[in-house]
N, C-alpha and C positions, 0 to 999 in steps of 0.2 A: 288655747284661748284662756286668756288669764281672768285672775277672779273679777277684776275690774271690766275686761270686755263683755264677760257673762252676765253680769249685773247690769251694765250699760244696757244689753240689750233688751234684758226684760223689762227695763224702765221705759224706754223707747216703745216697746210694743205695748206696755199698760197706758203709758200716758200719752202716747199718740204726738210724742217728742222728737224733734230731728237728735241725731248723735251728736253735732257740736254744743246742743243746750246741756247735754248729761254729762257732767266733767268730776274730776273729784271733789271739786270746792264745790259744787253744785248743792245748794239747800232746798231740799224736799218742797217743802211749805211755802218759802218764801219765793224760791226763783222757778220751780216746777208747777204752782197752786196743787198739791197733790194734798187730799185730805185723809183722814184716818182711813176710809174704806180703800180708797188707791194704797195707802201702805200695806194695810194687811192684805192684798192684793200681792202684791210687790213681794211681801215676804214670804208669802206661799208658794209664788212663783220660786223664788229664790231657794227655799227648801227642797222642791222637789228638784232643781237645777241641780242641787248639790248633795241630794238622797245619799247618794255613794259614800260621803265623807261625815256623814248623819249630822248635817246641821240642823240645828234647830233653834229659831230666834222667838224668844219667847214675847217680848214686847219693844214697841219702837221706841221707847225709852231713851234718849240719848242718843239716838240714831237720826240726826240732823242733815247730815251731807251724805251724798255719795261716799266719801271715805272714809266714814264712821262706819256704814256700812260694809265695805271693802274689807275694813280692816277687821270687824268683829266676824265675819264670815272668813277670814284667813286663821284668825285666831282659833276660830271652832275647828277647821281643818286641821291644825299642829295638832290639837289638843288631842284630837280623836283620830291620828295617825298612827 
């Protein structure tokens, strides 16, 4: 499973959206109507899912799209490996 697929699954579960609605270019606030509490929960779930890679996301600052989040997580994985 790719980083995107795992993150997509978390977002779909958390926000009750269809997979087709969660693509790399999807904006959390504008297209998924996610508020800060939603993003907090998504980030917590992502940290849990990637705990073996020691992924820590301190803030959602600059993480506006699914691609931003995937890139951030991939960068953390590379840095920690």
